N, C-alpha and C positions, 0 to 999 in steps of 0.2 A: 320723715324723709330719712334716707340713708346716704352714705358716701357713694360717690360715683364708682361704678365698676365693682362693687362689693355686694355680695349677698348677705342676708341677715338671717340669723337663726332665732326663731321665736321660742321662748320658754314660758309655759304657763305655770305660774306658781301655784302650789297646793294650798298656800296660806295667803289670803288676800292682804294681810297686814305686813308680811315680811317675805322677802326673797332670800332664801338660804343658800349660800354659796360655800362650797368646800374647796379650799385650795390645798392641793398636793404638789410638792415640789422636790426636785433633786432626788429622784428615785434611784438614779445611777445603776440601772439594771445591767448585769454583766452577762455576756455571751458565755455559753458553756466552754469551760477550759480556759477562759481569759484570766489574766492576773487579777487578784482581788483588789478591792478598794480599801486600802488600809486594814486588811484582814477582816473586813466586815461583810456579812452575808446580806446583801442589799435586797435580794428576793425575799428572804425570810422576814425581814423587817417590813417590807411593803405588804406582804401577805397579812401580817398582824395589823397594820394600819387599815387595810381594806376591810378586814374582819370587824374592826372597831367601827368603821363608818357604816358598814352594812347593818350592824346590830344597834347602833346608837344614833344614827343620823337619818332616820327614816323620813324626816321632813326636808331633806336636802332637795333643792330644785336643780342644782347644777354643780358639777365637779370640774374645776379648772386645774390642769397640769401645767405648771409654769416653768418648764425647761429642765435640762439635764435629765431627760427621761431615761437615757441609757448612758453607760460610761464610755463605750466605744460604739460608734454608729455601724451596726450591722443589721441585716434583715432579721436574723434570728434573735438578736437582743430585743428589737422592737416587737417581734412576735411574742417573745417571752413576756414582755410587759403587758401586751394586749391580753394574753392568757390570764395573767394575774388579775387584771381589771374586769374580766368577763363576768364575774359573779355579781357585779354592780348593775343595777337597772337604771340608775340616775344618769341623765345625759352627761357625757364627758367631752370636754374640749381641750385641745393641746396647743401649746406654743413652744418653740424650740429654745434651747440654751446653748452654751458654748461647746458642750459635749455632743450636741445633736447635729445631724445632717437634716436640714429642714425639708429637702425634697424627699429623702427616704422616709423620714418621719411621717410626712403627709401621706405618702403612698401606703405604707404598712398600716398605720393607724386608721387611715381612711378605709382600707380594705377590710378592717375589722369592725367597722361601724362607728368609729369615734370621729367626731367632727374636728376639723382644723380651720373652720371659718373664723373670721377676724372680728365679727360684730355679732353680739347677742343682745336681744331685747327681751325684757320681762317686765311687764307693768310699766311703770314710769322710769325704769332703769335701762341704760345702755352700757354694755360692757365692751370695751375696746381691747383687743389683743394685739400686741406689737412684737415684732421680730427684732431683737437686739443683737443677733449673732454677727460676729465679725470673723470671717473665715481665717482659720489658723491661729486665732488668738483666744486667750481666756477672758480678756476684757470685752466689752460690748460697745456697739455704736448703733444709733438709729440713722438709717440712710435718709437721704432727702425724700425718697419715695414714702418711707414710713412716717416721717414727720408731716408730709403733705396729707397722707391718709389720716393721721391723727387730727390735723387741723380741719380737714374737710368733714370728718365724722362729727366733730364738735360743732362746727358751723351748721351742719345739716340737721342737727338734732338739739336745738336750743331749749326745748321743753323737757328734755330727759335729764335725770341725774346720771352722772357718768362715773364709771369705775374703769380705771386703766390698769392693764396687767402686762407685765413684761418679765424677762428673766433677770436682767442686771440691775443692781441698785442705782438710782439716779442721783446718789449723793455719797459722800464719804461716811464710813461707819466707825471711825476711830480704831481701825485695825490695819496696821501698816501693810501686811502682805495681802489682805483682801482689798484694801484701797488701791492697790496697784492694778486691779482688774475690775473696776467698776465701769459704768457707762461713761465713755470718754467724752461724749458731747452732751452731758447732762444739762448744761445751760440751755441747750436748744429745745429739749423737751419742756423745760419750764418756761421758755420764751413763748411756747405755744399755749401751755396750760394757763399761764398767767393772763392770757387774753380772754379767758372764759370764766364765768362764775358758777358753772354747773358741774364742774369736776369735783367729786366728793372724796375720792381716794385713789391712790396708786399702790399696787401691790407687786411684789417681786419675790424671787427665790435667790439662788446663787450663794448666799452668805452662810447658809447652814446654821442660822441662829435667829432669835427673835429680835426685831427692831421696830420701834415706833416713834413717830415724830409728827407734830402738826405744823404745817407750813401754809400760811395764807388760807386757813380754813380747809385745807386738803389734808387728809390723813395719809401718811407715808408709812407703809407696813412691809417689813421684811419677815419672811416666814422660815422656820426651821425645816430641815430635811426629814424625809421618811426613813432615812438611814442615820448615819453618824452626824453629830453636830460639831461645829468649830467653836473654839473658846473665844468669847467676846473680848474685844479690846486687847488682843494679842498682836505683838509685832511680827511674830513668826507663826508658821503653821502649828496649830495645837488643837487636839481633839478635846471637846468638852465631855462631861459625864452625863449630860442630859439625854434622855431616850428619844426615839423617833417621835415625830409629831406631825400635825396638820393644823390648818387654820380654818375656823368657821366664821364667815361673814354674814351678818344679818342686815339686809338692805331695806330700809323703811321707805314708805311712800313719800314722806316729807324730806327725803334726801339724807337723813341721818344714817350713820353706819355704826353698828355695834360689832365687835370682833373679839374673838378669844382664840388662843392657841391651846390645842389639846395635846398633851404629852401622854404617850402610852405608859401605863403604870407597870411596875415590876418587869421591866424589859432591860436585860443586860445586853452585852454584845452578842447579837443573834447572827 
């Protein structure tokens, strides 16, 4: 079963023992002539990440873009992003972050053949995409509609292992300036998740750094950006020296999750 009023995207895995998911996040693509993002060429770094995925992740079944796809929401910046991704043949799904306009994102990315559906099924796995955007704010919030969608999706699919994806972290990460713009109603997502024992992992972006924690047998995973990274445990804005990255998740039939972050080697400020 699926949640009411929602379509579901079926992905057939090429590997019967593993569903391989690539998470790309915080690409921050800039419109032509727009001010830079801390003097960083976000298009050049994404192109390098895409090349790495194309050459080394041929077993990927799905690519998830988890928000802040562009730095300023314009038609041309989303089209630029779509052009960068067009060399990939793996199914790509998108969810919005605080820099995105969800309606415009859906329109442009959808017109280029990229899905913005909120439910993906592959084998015994269900992937649930949530919109945590809060208009005009860098912090995030899950609306009552999103929380009800989450609950209904979990209730309707009790035999599936579930992976939840959103943009904002649902907990503090010990970085004062980043912790001022996390998911402001995090307790509400956990009030839903804690009622079900088939949620296996929650993934997000936003923080531009690697984060992992186990909570009640659920893996909580924050993923670095395809552009610049933020220094962990910093009280103020600070850029880390780590290169662009993406996360690979390996979802097993028994509900276990293996995951690793892949950093690009020999990549300076591109």
